C-alpha positions in Angstrom: 0.0 0.0 0.0 1.1 3.6 -0.7 1.0 4.9 2.8 3.4 2.3 4.2 6.0 3.2 1.6 6.1 6.9 2.4 9.2 8.4 4.0 9.1 11.7 5.8 12.4 13.7 5.8 13.1 17.1 7.4 14.6 19.5 4.8 17.9 20.8 6.2 19.6 21.9 3.0 17.1 24.7 2.2 16.1 23.0 -1.1 12.4 23.6 -0.7 9.9 22.1 -3.1 8.3 25.4 -4.1 6.1 23.7 -6.7 4.4 21.7 -3.9 4.3 24.6 -1.4 2.5 26.7 -4.0 -0.3 24.1 -4.0 -1.3 25.3 -0.5 -0.3 29.0 -0.7 -0.8 31.5 -3.4 2.5 33.3 -3.8 6.2 32.7 -3.2 6.3 35.9 -1.2 3.6 34.6 1.2 5.5 31.3 1.6 8.7 33.1 2.3 7.0 34.9 5.3 7.1 31.7 7.3 9.3 29.2 5.4 12.7 30.1 6.8 11.4 30.1 10.4 9.6 26.8 10.1 10.5 23.1 10.3 10.0 21.9 6.8 9.4 18.3 5.9 9.1 16.6 2.5 7.4 13.2 1.8 8.9 10.7 -0.6 7.9 7.5 -2.2 11.0 5.9 -3.8 12.8 8.8 -5.5 9.7 10.9 -5.9 8.9 13.9 -3.7 5.1 14.0 -3.4 4.2 16.1 -0.4 5.4 18.8 1.9 4.5 20.4 5.2 5.8 23.4 7.3 5.5 23.6 11.0 5.9 27.0 12.7 6.4 27.5 16.5 3.7 29.9 17.8 4.8 29.5 21.4 6.4 26.9 23.7 3.1 24.9 23.7 1.6 25.7 20.3 2.7 24.6 16.8 1.0 25.9 13.6 0.8 24.0 10.3 1.6 26.8 7.9 1.6 24.7 4.8 0.6 21.2 3.9 0.3 20.1 0.3 0.1 16.8 -1.6 1.0 16.6 -5.3 -2.1 16.6 -7.4 -1.2 13.2 -8.8 -1.4 11.7 -5.2 -4.4 13.6 -3.8 -7.5 11.7 -2.6 -5.3 8.7 -1.5 -5.4 9.5 2.3 -1.9 11.0 2.3 -3.2 14.2 3.9 -4.6 12.3 6.9 -1.4 10.3 7.1 0.5 13.5 7.2 -1.7 15.0 9.9 -1.0 11.8 12.0 2.7 12.2 11.5 2.5 15.9 12.4 0.6 15.1 15.6 3.4 12.6 16.5 6.1 15.2 15.8 4.3 17.8 17.9 3.8 15.4 20.8 7.5 14.3 20.7 8.5 18.0 20.9 6.1 18.5 23.8 3.6 20.8 22.1 0.1 20.8 23.5 -1.8 22.4 20.6 -1.8 22.3 16.8 -3.3 25.2 14.8 -4.0 25.3 11.1 -5.6 28.1 9.0 -7.4 28.0 5.8 -9.6 30.3 3.7 -13.3 30.9 4.5 -13.9 29.6 1.0 -12.0 26.3 1.6 -15.0 24.2 2.3 -13.3 20.9 1.5 -10.2 21.9 3.6 -12.3 22.8 6.6 -14.2 19.5 6.4 -10.9 17.6 6.1 -9.4 19.2 9.2 -12.6 18.7 11.1 -12.7 15.0 10.1 -9.2 14.8 11.5 -10.1 16.1 15.0 -9.6 19.9 14.6 -12.3 22.3 15.8 -12.9 25.9 14.7 -11.0 28.1 17.0 -10.9 31.7 15.6 -11.5 33.8 12.5 -8.7 36.2 11.3 -10.8 38.9 9.7 -9.7 40.2 6.3 -6.6 38.0 6.3 -6.5 37.4 2.6 -7.4 41.0 1.8 -4.7 42.4 4.0 -1.8 39.9 3.2 -2.1 39.4 -0.6 -1.8 42.1 -3.3 -4.4 40.7 -5.6 -7.8 39.2 -4.9 -7.8 35.4 -4.7 -10.8 33.3 -5.6 -11.7 29.7 -4.6 -14.9 27.9 -5.3 -16.2 30.9 -7.1 -15.8 33.2 -4.0 -13.2 35.7 -3.1 -11.0 34.6 -0.1 -11.5 37.1 2.7 -11.1 35.6 6.2 -8.9 32.9 7.6 -10.6 30.2 9.5 -8.2 28.9 12.2 -8.8 25.3 13.5 -7.3 23.9 16.6 -6.3 20.4 17.8 -5.5 19.8 21.5 -2.9 17.1 21.8 -3.1 14.5 24.5 
């Protein structure tokens, strides 16, 4: 099965897979706002890099998933849920108590995905996409405006 053959590696050489990161964030400039201060991991199957995630320390007890993306060729194969389980384990090993993740108010599928994986709605960052991106961004036929932040309490 695909999930058992996946290998997660922390990126130490600063060779970030921007093509994957851009699947979850709209601009290189936005990604660079958090990338260099994050723990960045890539996911491999054999010699193919097929996913990435960035973890940003918000506080000594809170870790935020700033980016999580799976190559379009591998989406809808449960890799995202596999990655969330791995992120939970990493966070617990590093003694974090809380995981946060933010997504657009237009990201209906993303919100459902996080909720299915144990996250609950925590806060709304009003006008986030209007204030942080130079051009309007549309998803599902609607302009992105607010960021929905979801939270998972680790046990």
